[in-house]
C-alpha positions in Angstrom: -72.1 -23.0 10.7 -73.6 -25.9 8.9 -74.3 -29.5 10.1 -74.1 -32.1 7.6 -73.7 -35.9 7.4 -70.4 -37.4 7.9 -68.3 -38.5 4.7 -65.3 -40.8 4.9 -63.2 -38.2 3.5 -63.6 -36.3 6.9 -62.1 -39.4 8.8 -58.4 -37.9 9.1 -59.4 -34.5 10.1 -61.9 -35.7 12.8 -59.4 -38.0 14.4 -57.0 -35.0 14.6 -59.7 -33.0 16.2 -60.5 -35.6 18.5 -56.9 -35.8 19.8 -56.4 -32.2 20.1 -59.7 -31.6 21.9 -59.1 -34.4 24.4 -55.7 -33.0 25.1 -56.7 -29.4 25.4 -60.6 -29.1 26.2 -60.5 -31.9 28.8 -56.9 -31.2 30.1 -58.5 -29.5 33.3 -60.4 -32.4 34.4 -57.9 -35.3 33.5 -54.1 -36.0 34.0 -51.7 -36.1 31.4 -51.5 -40.0 31.7 -55.3 -40.4 31.4 -55.4 -38.0 28.4 -52.9 -40.1 26.7 -54.8 -43.2 27.3 -58.1 -41.7 26.2 -56.3 -40.3 23.1 -53.0 -41.6 22.3 -52.9 -40.2 18.7 -53.2 -43.5 17.0 -56.8 -44.3 16.8 -57.9 -47.3 14.7 -58.9 -45.3 11.7 -60.5 -48.5 9.9 -62.8 -49.2 12.8 -63.6 -45.3 13.1 -64.3 -45.3 9.6 -66.5 -48.3 10.1 -68.5 -47.2 13.0 -68.9 -43.6 11.6 -70.7 -45.3 8.5 -72.7 -47.6 10.4 -74.0 -44.8 12.9 -75.9 -41.8 12.3 -72.8 -39.4 12.2 -72.5 -35.5 11.6 -69.9 -33.0 11.1 -70.2 -29.2 11.9 -68.4 -26.9 9.6 -67.5 -23.3 9.8 -66.1 -21.3 7.3 -64.8 -24.7 5.6 -63.2 -26.0 8.7 -64.5 -29.0 10.7 -65.6 -27.6 14.0 -67.0 -30.7 15.7 -68.4 -33.9 14.7 -70.6 -36.8 16.6 -72.2 -40.3 16.0 -75.2 -42.2 17.5 -75.9 -45.8 16.9 -79.6 -47.0 16.0 -80.1 -47.9 19.7 -79.7 -44.4 20.9 -76.0 -44.7 22.2 -74.2 -41.3 21.6 -70.9 -42.6 21.0 -69.0 -39.4 20.4 -69.4 -35.7 20.4 -66.4 -33.6 20.1 -65.9 -29.8 19.4 -62.6 -28.3 18.1 -61.1 -26.1 20.9 -61.1 -23.1 18.8 -65.1 -23.4 18.4 -66.2 -24.0 21.9 -69.2 -22.1 23.4 -70.6 -21.3 20.0 -73.5 -23.6 19.9 -71.9 -26.3 17.9 -72.1 -29.1 20.4 -75.7 -28.2 20.8 -76.5 -28.2 17.1 -74.7 -31.7 16.5 -76.5 -33.0 19.6 -79.9 -32.1 18.2 -79.0 -33.7 14.8 -77.9 -36.8 16.7 -81.0 -37.0 18.8 -83.3 -36.4 15.9 -81.7 -39.1 13.8 -82.7 -42.2 15.9 -86.0 -43.6 16.8 -85.0 -44.7 20.5 -86.9 -44.0 23.7 -83.7 -43.2 25.3 -80.6 -41.4 24.5 -77.5 -42.9 26.4 -73.9 -41.6 26.6 -70.8 -42.0 28.6 -69.9 -38.3 29.4 -66.7 -37.1 30.7 -66.4 -34.8 33.6 -66.1 -31.9 31.4 -68.9 -32.8 29.0 -71.3 -33.7 32.1 -72.7 -30.2 32.8 -73.4 -29.9 28.8 -75.4 -32.9 28.8 -77.2 -32.1 32.1 -78.3 -28.8 30.4 -79.9 -31.0 27.7 -81.9 -32.9 30.0 -79.7 -35.9 30.4 -79.5 -37.4 33.9 -76.6 -39.1 35.5 -77.3 -42.7 36.0 -74.0 -43.5 37.6 -70.3 -42.6 38.0 -68.1 -44.8 36.2 -64.5 -45.9 36.1 -63.6 -46.6 32.5 -60.0 -48.0 31.9 -58.1 -47.4 28.9 -54.7 -48.7 28.2 -54.8 -49.8 31.7 -55.4 -46.3 33.1 -58.6 -45.6 35.0 -60.6 -42.5 34.7 -63.8 -41.3 35.8 -66.8 -40.8 33.2 -70.8 -40.9 33.8 -73.4 -43.0 32.3 -76.1 -40.3 31.4 -79.5 -41.1 29.8 -82.3 -38.8 28.4 -85.6 -40.2 28.3 -87.9 -39.3 25.2 -91.4 -38.7 24.8 -93.2 -41.0 22.5 -93.9 -38.4 20.1 -90.5 -37.4 19.7 -89.6 -41.0 18.8 -91.9 -40.7 15.8 -90.3 -37.5 14.8 -87.0 -39.0 15.0 -87.7 -42.0 12.8 -88.7 -39.5 10.2 -85.4 -37.6 10.6 -83.5 -40.9 10.4 -85.0 -41.8 7.2 -84.2 -38.3 5.9 -80.4 -38.9 6.8 -80.4 -42.5 5.2 -81.8 -41.3 2.0 -79.2 -38.4 1.8 -76.3 -41.0 2.5 -77.4 -43.1 -0.4 -77.2 -40.0 -2.8 -73.6 -39.1 -1.6 
């Protein structure tokens, strides 16, 4: 498995991965109505493409297949982290999360984790700040605001990683 920066040519494949992951991996924790509201199969690809380029975004590949992706903004908001249903429990989410956390110089990382993802983030040192009721397309669903406080020395290391990723993007 390799983790690399997101490329615009990845967009359609990761949008499909997102839909399929939500509708399979998260199906045990959410109703069909909630899953359809969360991932309706018609994401705004222009908006996704814009935010993935603005954020530090990474893709995990295994044997030429995109196995997962994630992105984080400069302030430390981990926006998306999804792993293909066929690549679960292989360390892909951990590798992506480590790359994302290492790409920003933020004193804390914040995410809104699903019921399904909450245990993963807890194992990585995130704490639940509060339960939330997110509303998408008029449908309410539970997720959790989670935070990970980072030591000051890690923030300096992250700044170096962020600059390395920025330099790599300029050459692509």
